[in-house]
LOBA-272094 format. One record per residue (C-alpha): residue number from 1; z, x, y. Coordinates in Angstrom, 2 decimals, padded with zeros to 5 digits. Example, Ala and Ser with C-alpha at 12.3 -4.5 7.8 and 13.67 -1.06 7.14 Angstrom:
! residues 2
+-----+---------+---------+---------+
: num :      up :    east :   north :
+-----+---------+---------+---------+
:   1 :  007.80 :  012.30 : -004.50 :
:   2 :  007.14 :  013.67 : -001.06 :
+-----+---------+---------+---------+
***
This chain:
! residues 408
+-----+---------+---------+---------+
: num :      up :    east :   north :
+-----+---------+---------+---------+
:   1 :  028.52 :  004.76 : -009.20 :
:   2 :  029.11 :  005.70 : -005.48 :
:   3 :  025.28 :  006.56 : -003.89 :
:   4 :  024.64 :  008.02 :  000.13 :
:   5 :  021.67 :  005.20 :  001.00 :
:   6 :  019.34 :  007.36 :  003.56 :
:   7 :  017.13 :  004.63 :  005.83 :
:   8 :  016.42 :  001.26 :  005.11 :
:   9 :  014.70 : -000.75 :  002.79 :
:  10 :  017.82 : -003.25 :  003.36 :
:  11 :  016.92 : -005.32 :  000.16 :
:  12 :  016.96 : -002.36 : -002.46 :
:  13 :  020.65 : -001.85 : -000.40 :
:  14 :  021.52 : -005.43 : -001.69 :
:  15 :  020.26 : -004.58 : -004.99 :
:  16 :  022.13 : -001.73 : -005.26 :
:  17 :  025.12 : -003.94 : -004.23 :
:  18 :  024.66 : -006.73 : -006.58 :
:  19 :  024.02 : -003.86 : -009.78 :
:  20 :  027.87 : -002.79 : -008.59 :
:  21 :  027.73 :  000.48 : -006.30 :
:  22 :  029.32 :  001.33 : -003.49 :
:  23 :  027.27 :  002.60 : -001.03 :
:  24 :  026.82 :  004.25 :  002.04 :
:  25 :  024.51 :  004.73 :  004.70 :
:  26 :  022.83 :  006.96 :  006.87 :
:  27 :  020.27 :  005.07 :  009.48 :
:  28 :  018.84 :  007.42 :  012.56 :
:  29 :  019.77 :  005.05 :  015.82 :
:  30 :  016.66 :  003.54 :  016.07 :
:  31 :  016.49 :  001.70 :  012.75 :
:  32 :  020.14 :  000.65 :  012.73 :
:  33 :  020.86 : -003.31 :  013.16 :
:  34 :  023.05 : -005.03 :  014.35 :
:  35 :  024.62 : -006.61 :  011.11 :
:  36 :  024.62 : -003.07 :  009.45 :
:  37 :  028.65 : -002.14 :  010.61 :
:  38 :  029.25 : -005.59 :  008.67 :
:  39 :  026.24 : -004.91 :  005.56 :
:  40 :  027.18 : -003.98 :  002.24 :
:  41 :  028.40 : -000.34 :  003.26 :
:  42 :  031.34 :  001.50 :  002.82 :
:  43 :  031.06 :  003.73 :  006.62 :
:  44 :  028.02 :  003.78 :  008.11 :
:  45 :  026.84 :  006.44 :  010.13 :
:  46 :  023.60 :  006.57 :  012.72 :
:  47 :  022.18 :  009.62 :  013.81 :
:  48 :  020.26 :  010.45 :  016.93 :
:  49 :  016.38 :  009.81 :  015.90 :
:  50 :  015.76 :  013.84 :  016.62 :
:  51 :  018.62 :  014.93 :  014.73 :
:  52 :  017.30 :  017.71 :  012.16 :
:  53 :  017.82 :  018.01 :  008.83 :
:  54 :  020.58 :  020.77 :  008.88 :
:  55 :  023.08 :  018.03 :  010.62 :
:  56 :  022.20 :  015.40 :  008.35 :
:  57 :  023.21 :  017.59 :  005.52 :
:  58 :  026.22 :  018.79 :  007.12 :
:  59 :  027.46 :  015.33 :  008.18 :
:  60 :  026.68 :  014.25 :  004.52 :
:  61 :  028.81 :  017.31 :  003.45 :
:  62 :  031.64 :  016.62 :  005.49 :
:  63 :  032.25 :  012.81 :  003.57 :
:  64 :  031.15 :  014.20 :  000.16 :
:  65 :  034.56 :  016.65 :  000.30 :
:  66 :  036.87 :  013.74 :  000.50 :
:  67 :  034.83 :  010.78 : -001.07 :
:  68 :  032.06 :  012.83 : -003.35 :
:  69 :  028.54 :  011.00 : -004.03 :
:  70 :  026.85 :  010.50 : -007.50 :
:  71 :  023.15 :  010.35 : -005.69 :
:  72 :  021.26 :  010.47 : -002.90 :
:  73 :  018.92 :  007.64 : -002.69 :
:  74 :  015.96 :  006.66 : -000.03 :
:  75 :  013.12 :  003.82 :  000.25 :
:  76 :  011.49 :  005.27 :  003.23 :
:  77 :  008.55 :  007.90 :  003.74 :
:  78 :  009.97 :  009.12 :  006.93 :
:  79 :  013.08 :  010.30 :  005.03 :
:  80 :  012.15 :  012.12 :  001.75 :
:  81 :  012.70 :  015.74 :  004.13 :
:  82 :  016.49 :  014.56 :  004.87 :
:  83 :  016.86 :  013.54 :  000.99 :
:  84 :  015.87 :  016.89 : -000.29 :
:  85 :  017.73 :  018.84 :  002.50 :
:  86 :  021.06 :  016.47 :  001.71 :
:  87 :  021.15 :  016.53 : -002.12 :
:  88 :  020.45 :  019.94 : -002.14 :
:  89 :  023.28 :  020.81 :  000.09 :
:  90 :  025.94 :  018.53 : -001.94 :
:  91 :  024.12 :  019.74 : -005.07 :
:  92 :  023.84 :  015.83 : -006.29 :
:  93 :  020.83 :  014.35 : -007.69 :
:  94 :  017.60 :  012.39 : -005.98 :
:  95 :  014.55 :  010.41 : -007.59 :
:  96 :  012.86 :  011.54 : -004.31 :
:  97 :  009.65 :  013.88 : -004.85 :
:  98 :  009.41 :  015.75 : -001.69 :
:  99 :  005.99 :  018.06 : -003.07 :
: 100 :  004.64 :  014.37 : -003.99 :
: 101 :  005.17 :  012.96 : -000.43 :
: 102 :  003.99 :  016.15 :  001.24 :
: 103 :  000.26 :  015.63 : -001.01 :
: 104 : -000.06 :  011.68 : -000.25 :
: 105 :  000.79 :  011.83 :  003.26 :
: 106 : -001.21 :  014.17 :  004.55 :
: 107 : -004.79 :  012.60 :  004.74 :
: 108 : -006.41 :  015.52 :  004.81 :
: 109 : -004.82 :  017.23 :  001.79 :
: 110 : -004.62 :  013.52 :  000.22 :
: 111 : -008.69 :  013.78 :  000.28 :
: 112 : -008.90 :  017.48 : -000.66 :
: 113 : -006.65 :  016.70 : -003.55 :
: 114 : -008.99 :  013.63 : -004.77 :
: 115 : -012.14 :  016.28 : -004.42 :
: 116 : -010.51 :  018.86 : -005.96 :
: 117 : -010.18 :  015.97 : -009.18 :
: 118 : -013.69 :  014.76 : -008.92 :
: 119 : -012.36 :  011.39 : -008.01 :
: 120 : -014.64 :  009.29 : -005.58 :
: 121 : -013.07 :  009.46 : -002.61 :
: 122 : -014.94 :  009.25 :  001.19 :
: 123 : -016.23 :  012.24 :  003.79 :
: 124 : -014.08 :  013.73 :  005.70 :
: 125 : -012.90 :  016.44 :  008.84 :
: 126 : -009.80 :  017.43 :  009.73 :
: 127 : -010.01 :  017.89 :  013.57 :
: 128 : -007.56 :  019.11 :  016.07 :
: 129 : -008.41 :  018.81 :  019.37 :
: 130 : -010.27 :  017.16 :  021.42 :
: 131 : -013.41 :  019.18 :  021.84 :
: 132 : -012.90 :  019.95 :  017.11 :
: 133 : -012.38 :  015.16 :  017.31 :
: 134 : -015.66 :  014.58 :  019.04 :
: 135 : -017.54 :  017.39 :  016.51 :
: 136 : -016.52 :  015.75 :  013.96 :
: 137 : -017.33 :  012.37 :  014.92 :
: 138 : -021.09 :  013.48 :  015.32 :
: 139 : -020.65 :  015.31 :  012.00 :
: 140 : -019.28 :  011.86 :  010.24 :
: 141 : -021.35 :  010.10 :  011.93 :
: 142 : -021.09 :  006.30 :  012.71 :
: 143 : -019.52 :  003.90 :  012.09 :
: 144 : -016.32 :  006.10 :  011.35 :
: 145 : -012.27 :  006.02 :  011.21 :
: 146 : -010.29 :  008.51 :  013.20 :
: 147 : -007.06 :  008.50 :  012.55 :
: 148 : -003.65 :  010.52 :  012.96 :
: 149 : -002.91 :  012.77 :  009.88 :
: 150 :  000.23 :  011.41 :  008.81 :
: 151 :  001.52 :  008.03 :  010.63 :
: 152 :  002.31 :  004.90 :  008.98 :
: 153 :  001.62 :  001.33 :  009.41 :
: 154 : -001.85 :  001.02 :  011.39 :
: 155 : -000.89 :  003.51 :  013.73 :
: 156 : -003.31 :  005.24 :  015.74 :
: 157 : -005.95 :  004.10 :  013.42 :
: 158 : -009.48 :  003.61 :  015.59 :
: 159 : -013.05 :  002.37 :  014.19 :
: 160 : -016.30 :  004.09 :  015.87 :
: 161 : -019.11 :  001.83 :  015.47 :
: 162 : -021.02 :  003.81 :  018.75 :
: 163 : -020.94 :  005.94 :  021.07 :
: 164 : -019.50 :  003.86 :  024.06 :
: 165 : -016.50 :  003.45 :  021.12 :
: 166 : -015.08 :  006.82 :  021.04 :
: 167 : -013.17 :  007.51 :  024.78 :
: 168 : -011.18 :  004.13 :  023.83 :
: 169 : -010.87 :  005.61 :  020.21 :
: 170 : -009.08 :  008.47 :  021.40 :
: 171 : -007.38 :  006.84 :  023.52 :
: 172 : -005.51 :  004.55 :  020.80 :
: 173 : -004.85 :  007.84 :  018.98 :
: 174 : -003.64 :  009.39 :  021.92 :
: 175 : -003.35 :  013.19 :  022.88 :
: 176 : -000.41 :  014.17 :  020.95 :
: 177 : -002.15 :  013.25 :  017.83 :
: 178 : -005.17 :  014.82 :  018.80 :
: 179 : -003.76 :  018.04 :  019.18 :
: 180 : -001.62 :  017.84 :  016.27 :
: 181 : -004.66 :  016.41 :  013.92 :
: 182 : -006.57 :  013.84 :  013.19 :
: 183 : -009.00 :  012.76 :  010.67 :
: 184 : -012.77 :  011.40 :  010.99 :
: 185 : -013.29 :  009.68 :  008.12 :
: 186 : -016.84 :  007.63 :  006.89 :
: 187 : -015.96 :  004.03 :  007.08 :
: 188 : -015.49 :  002.57 :  003.99 :
: 189 : -017.53 : -001.02 :  004.09 :
: 190 : -016.56 : -003.65 :  001.67 :
: 191 : -012.29 : -005.91 :  001.40 :
: 192 : -009.44 : -004.36 :  000.94 :
: 193 : -006.79 : -003.78 : -001.60 :
: 194 : -003.62 : -002.56 : -002.57 :
: 195 : -002.21 : -001.76 : -006.22 :
: 196 :  001.79 : -002.26 : -006.98 :
: 197 :  002.61 :  000.10 : -009.39 :
: 198 :  005.65 :  001.66 : -011.07 :
: 199 :  005.58 :  004.54 : -012.77 :
: 200 :  008.17 :  005.94 : -015.46 :
: 201 :  007.77 :  009.35 : -017.46 :
: 202 :  004.50 :  009.52 : -015.96 :
: 203 :  003.23 :  006.52 : -017.21 :
: 204 :  001.69 :  003.89 : -015.09 :
: 205 :  002.11 :  000.34 : -014.87 :
: 206 :  000.68 : -002.16 : -012.89 :
: 207 :  001.94 : -005.01 : -011.60 :
: 208 :  000.22 : -006.65 : -009.17 :
: 209 : -003.33 : -006.31 : -007.29 :
: 210 : -003.29 : -007.65 : -003.61 :
: 211 : -005.57 : -008.79 : -001.61 :
: 212 : -005.43 : -007.28 :  002.09 :
: 213 : -006.62 : -008.57 :  005.67 :
: 214 : -006.61 : -006.75 :  008.58 :
: 215 : -007.78 : -006.89 :  012.48 :
: 216 : -011.75 : -005.99 :  012.06 :
: 217 : -010.94 : -003.50 :  015.20 :
: 218 : -007.09 : -002.22 :  014.78 :
: 219 : -006.73 : -002.73 :  011.63 :
: 220 : -003.35 : -004.18 :  012.07 :
: 221 : -002.21 : -006.23 :  008.82 :
: 222 : -003.33 : -010.06 :  009.01 :
: 223 : -001.78 : -011.16 :  005.76 :
: 224 : -002.20 : -010.46 :  002.44 :
: 225 : -002.21 : -013.14 : -001.05 :
: 226 : -001.61 : -012.23 : -004.90 :
: 227 : -003.05 : -012.08 : -007.19 :
: 228 : -006.23 : -010.53 : -005.67 :
: 229 : -008.71 : -013.05 : -006.14 :
: 230 : -011.37 : -010.61 : -008.36 :
: 231 : -013.17 : -010.72 : -011.21 :
: 232 : -011.92 : -009.82 : -014.99 :
: 233 : -014.61 : -006.33 : -014.30 :
: 234 : -013.22 : -006.21 : -010.73 :
: 235 : -010.00 : -005.95 : -011.53 :
: 236 : -010.32 : -003.53 : -014.35 :
: 237 : -012.45 : -001.05 : -012.13 :
: 238 : -009.93 : -001.21 : -009.76 :
: 239 : -006.69 : -000.67 : -011.55 :
: 240 : -008.33 :  002.21 : -013.72 :
: 241 : -009.31 :  003.79 : -010.71 :
: 242 : -005.76 :  004.43 : -009.12 :
: 243 : -004.26 :  004.24 : -012.29 :
: 244 : -006.81 :  008.02 : -012.08 :
: 245 : -005.44 :  008.50 : -008.90 :
: 246 : -002.05 :  008.54 : -010.10 :
: 247 : -002.29 :  010.93 : -012.38 :
: 248 : -004.03 :  013.06 : -010.25 :
: 249 : -001.52 :  013.32 : -007.57 :
: 250 :  001.39 :  013.32 : -010.60 :
: 251 :  003.02 :  010.17 : -010.24 :
: 252 :  006.08 :  010.00 : -012.83 :
: 253 :  009.64 :  008.11 : -012.27 :
: 254 :  009.06 :  006.32 : -008.90 :
: 255 :  007.36 :  003.30 : -007.21 :
: 256 :  003.28 :  003.44 : -005.44 :
: 257 :  001.48 :  001.54 : -003.42 :
: 258 : -002.20 :  002.53 : -003.17 :
: 259 : -004.80 :  001.37 : -000.61 :
: 260 : -008.50 :  000.81 : -001.47 :
: 261 : -011.53 : -000.60 : -000.50 :
: 262 : -013.81 : -002.06 : -003.12 :
: 263 : -017.12 : -001.35 : -002.12 :
: 264 : -020.65 : -001.18 : -003.40 :
: 265 : -020.33 :  001.50 : -004.83 :
: 266 : -017.44 :  000.56 : -006.80 :
: 267 : -013.15 :  001.52 : -005.43 :
: 268 : -012.42 :  004.22 : -002.89 :
: 269 : -009.04 :  005.28 : -001.69 :
: 270 : -007.78 :  004.46 :  001.92 :
: 271 : -004.56 :  006.01 :  001.73 :
: 272 : -001.27 :  005.95 : -001.23 :
: 273 :  002.05 :  006.38 : -001.24 :
: 274 :  005.00 :  007.34 : -003.33 :
: 275 :  007.28 :  003.92 : -002.08 :
: 276 :  006.90 :  000.07 : -002.91 :
: 277 :  004.62 : -001.64 : -000.37 :
: 278 :  005.79 : -003.38 :  002.65 :
: 279 :  004.83 : -006.12 :  005.03 :
: 280 :  006.99 : -008.87 :  002.27 :
: 281 :  004.71 : -007.93 : -000.63 :
: 282 :  007.34 : -007.33 : -003.08 :
: 283 :  008.18 : -010.49 : -001.93 :
: 284 :  005.21 : -012.04 : -002.84 :
: 285 :  005.14 : -010.14 : -006.38 :
: 286 :  008.12 : -012.03 : -007.24 :
: 287 :  006.90 : -015.01 : -006.06 :
: 288 :  004.36 : -014.90 : -007.82 :
: 289 :  004.81 : -012.89 : -010.93 :
: 290 :  008.86 : -012.68 : -011.06 :
: 291 :  008.93 : -008.80 : -011.42 :
: 292 :  011.96 : -008.29 : -008.87 :
: 293 :  010.38 : -004.74 : -007.87 :
: 294 :  013.09 : -004.23 : -005.29 :
: 295 :  015.65 : -004.89 : -008.36 :
: 296 :  014.00 : -001.77 : -010.37 :
: 297 :  013.07 :  000.70 : -007.68 :
: 298 :  016.61 :  000.46 : -006.98 :
: 299 :  017.82 :  001.10 : -010.64 :
: 300 :  014.80 :  003.41 : -010.36 :
: 301 :  015.99 :  005.96 : -007.30 :
: 302 :  019.77 :  006.24 : -009.12 :
: 303 :  018.13 :  007.85 : -012.25 :
: 304 :  018.47 :  004.80 : -014.53 :
: 305 :  015.57 :  004.60 : -016.76 :
: 306 :  013.57 :  001.29 : -015.73 :
: 307 :  010.94 :  001.47 : -018.73 :
: 308 :  013.16 : -000.53 : -021.31 :
: 309 :  013.21 : -003.55 : -018.02 :
: 310 :  009.60 : -003.66 : -017.70 :
: 311 :  007.90 : -006.61 : -019.15 :
: 312 :  005.11 : -006.15 : -021.68 :
: 313 :  003.14 : -008.36 : -019.74 :
: 314 :  002.87 : -009.09 : -015.88 :
: 315 :  001.77 : -012.72 : -015.73 :
: 316 :  000.94 : -014.60 : -012.63 :
: 317 :  003.11 : -017.72 : -012.67 :
: 318 :  001.62 : -018.97 : -009.13 :
: 319 :  000.04 : -017.31 : -006.04 :
: 320 :  001.69 : -015.88 : -003.21 :
: 321 :  000.98 : -014.80 :  000.42 :
: 322 :  002.17 : -013.80 :  003.81 :
: 323 :  000.20 : -014.58 :  007.00 :
: 324 :  001.37 : -013.25 :  010.36 :
: 325 :  001.53 : -014.26 :  013.69 :
: 326 :  000.66 : -011.97 :  016.31 :
: 327 : -000.08 : -013.41 :  020.13 :
: 328 : -001.35 : -010.43 :  022.57 :
: 329 : -000.59 : -010.51 :  026.23 :
: 330 :  000.52 : -008.63 :  029.14 :
: 331 :  004.21 : -007.09 :  028.49 :
: 332 :  005.14 : -008.45 :  031.33 :
: 333 :  005.38 : -011.59 :  029.89 :
: 334 :  009.04 : -012.11 :  028.31 :
: 335 :  009.80 : -014.46 :  024.85 :
: 336 :  011.52 : -017.79 :  025.74 :
: 337 :  011.31 : -019.11 :  022.57 :
: 338 :  009.52 : -019.61 :  018.99 :
: 339 :  009.37 : -023.52 :  018.32 :
: 340 :  008.28 : -025.03 :  015.22 :
: 341 :  010.51 : -022.69 :  012.79 :
: 342 :  012.80 : -025.09 :  011.14 :
: 343 :  009.30 : -027.64 :  010.88 :
: 344 :  007.71 : -024.86 :  008.90 :
: 345 :  010.65 : -023.72 :  006.97 :
: 346 :  010.94 : -027.74 :  006.24 :
: 347 :  006.96 : -027.81 :  004.58 :
: 348 :  007.03 : -028.27 :  000.59 :
: 349 :  004.75 : -024.69 :  000.30 :
: 350 :  006.57 : -022.40 :  002.35 :
: 351 :  009.09 : -020.06 :  000.74 :
: 352 :  010.11 : -017.93 :  003.99 :
: 353 :  009.92 : -018.05 :  007.27 :
: 354 :  010.49 : -014.72 :  009.50 :
: 355 :  010.81 : -013.46 :  013.31 :
: 356 :  009.72 : -010.42 :  013.87 :
: 357 :  010.82 : -010.67 :  017.98 :
: 358 :  013.43 : -011.80 :  019.59 :
: 359 :  013.83 : -014.24 :  022.79 :
: 360 :  014.30 : -011.64 :  025.77 :
: 361 :  011.28 : -009.18 :  024.16 :
: 362 :  007.89 : -008.38 :  026.00 :
: 363 :  004.95 : -009.77 :  024.50 :
: 364 :  003.20 : -006.80 :  023.30 :
: 365 : -000.15 : -006.08 :  022.88 :
: 366 : -000.62 : -005.85 :  019.23 :
: 367 : -001.93 : -002.10 :  018.30 :
: 368 : -000.03 : -001.86 :  014.89 :
: 369 :  001.88 : -003.84 :  012.40 :
: 370 :  005.59 : -003.08 :  014.53 :
: 371 :  003.64 : -005.13 :  017.21 :
: 372 :  003.54 : -008.92 :  014.76 :
: 373 :  006.05 : -011.75 :  016.20 :
: 374 :  006.26 : -013.29 :  013.16 :
: 375 :  005.27 : -014.21 :  009.24 :
: 376 :  005.30 : -016.89 :  006.36 :
: 377 :  005.55 : -016.65 :  002.85 :
: 378 :  003.76 : -019.70 :  000.94 :
: 379 :  002.85 : -020.42 : -002.63 :
: 380 : -000.43 : -022.51 : -003.75 :
: 381 : -002.04 : -023.17 : -007.25 :
: 382 : -004.56 : -020.70 : -006.53 :
: 383 : -004.86 : -017.60 : -003.73 :
: 384 : -007.56 : -019.59 : -001.80 :
: 385 : -005.11 : -022.14 : -001.81 :
: 386 : -001.18 : -019.95 : -000.88 :
: 387 : -003.35 : -018.37 :  001.88 :
: 388 : -004.42 : -021.89 :  003.70 :
: 389 : -000.66 : -022.74 :  002.82 :
: 390 :  000.57 : -019.72 :  004.43 :
: 391 : -001.87 : -019.75 :  007.62 :
: 392 : -001.84 : -023.09 :  008.59 :
: 393 :  001.68 : -022.86 :  008.25 :
: 394 :  001.84 : -019.95 :  010.85 :
: 395 : -000.47 : -021.54 :  012.85 :
: 396 :  002.19 : -024.60 :  013.67 :
: 397 :  004.69 : -021.61 :  015.16 :
: 398 :  004.53 : -021.66 :  019.07 :
: 399 :  005.40 : -018.40 :  020.77 :
: 400 :  006.48 : -019.26 :  024.55 :
: 401 :  006.72 : -017.03 :  027.57 :
: 402 :  007.39 : -016.88 :  031.04 :
: 403 :  006.68 : -014.29 :  033.44 :
: 404 :  009.27 : -011.64 :  033.52 :
: 405 :  011.06 : -011.23 :  036.93 :
: 406 :  010.35 : -008.16 :  039.09 :
: 407 :  013.17 : -005.99 :  039.64 :
: 408 :  014.52 : -006.62 :  043.22 :
+-----+---------+---------+---------+
***
C-alpha cells in the first residue's frame, strides 16, 4: 500500500515500513528532523508551518496524479484538519475522525458534552479577554486552574491558589490565548492517571492505566509508571468511568489517551485525545504488557481491522517507568555536554536513555513538556521498584552548561 503520512510520531511510521508499506512524508518545517531525508520514505515534502490546508491538499494532489496514494494517515492532532482536506481532495480514505477531534480538543466543548451526558466532571467557565478571565476566576473560586482552550503539552496551564498568583498565571497563559479563550476550572485534588485504550467498531479495549507524576506548579510531566498502583476497586472505577466517556464522545476505530484525576469523589476527567499517549507511554505499555500499540495503531490508521490482533486479556509481565531530567535555568547558559549517559545505559534495569536537548542548546526555563532535557526508561518487579530505578538512573545524568558568549 502507498501511504501519505502527514506529521510525525515516527515510530508508527517505522511500523508501517516494517509492514511492507511505501510512505511519503508531508511534514511542517518546524517538525522536520535531520534524518528524515534518509528515513523510511520514498519522498519527503516540507511545508511552511503556516501553510494552509489548501496548499497541503494541492501539493498532495500533484504527487497523487503521478503516483497514486491508497490512504492518508496521521498520528498527531494538530495535523488532523490537514488530513481531512487531503483525503477529501484526493478522494482516498483516512481513519482520522476530525469531528471527534474537534469534540475533544476544545476543553470547553469537552466539558459541555460531559455535562450533557451527566458524566461527573468539574465546574468550569470559558472566558475571553482579561476582564472575563478575572471574573471567571472569581466565579469558580480558589484554587482553580487556568488553561488555553486547545493547547497540548501543558502549554500555558497555570494553577491559582491565592490572589497574589493571578498575574503570574495570566502571564504564563499569555495574552494571545487570553484573547482567543481560556478555560477556568475548579482544581481537582487527587492522583493523576491516564488510560490507554483502543476502540474498534465502537467497542473499547483498555490496554493499560498509567500513573502520572507532574510538577505541582507548571504541570510539566516528570514521570510515568505502568501498571498504575491501584487497588482492584480503584482500577475498576477508573476504567469504567473512561469507558463511559469514550461511549459519550463516540470513539469508534481509533486509539485514545484519557487523563483523569482520582479524587475523593471518584474519577474526574482532565483532558482526552483521539491519539496514543506521548511521553514514551507506549514504550512503557510494550515493556510492561508486550502489546505493541505503535504497530496496532499504524495498522488501524490505514483501515485494518485490529480487533483480531488484540489479546483476549492484557497482563503485566513487569512494571515499567519513565523519568525525566528537567534542569531549568537561564537561557544565557548553553549546554556543553551530558555526562553519565553510557553509565546509565549500562545499568541492568534501564531500557532506554533519550537526550532531548543537544549540545549548543540554550538552557530552558522549564514551562512545558517540550522544555525537558532527557528521559530514562526502566523496569522493575513492581511499580515502586521501576520508579526507583528510573529516578535513580536519571539522577546520574549530569547536564553541563557554560555561559553563552555575548554578541560582539
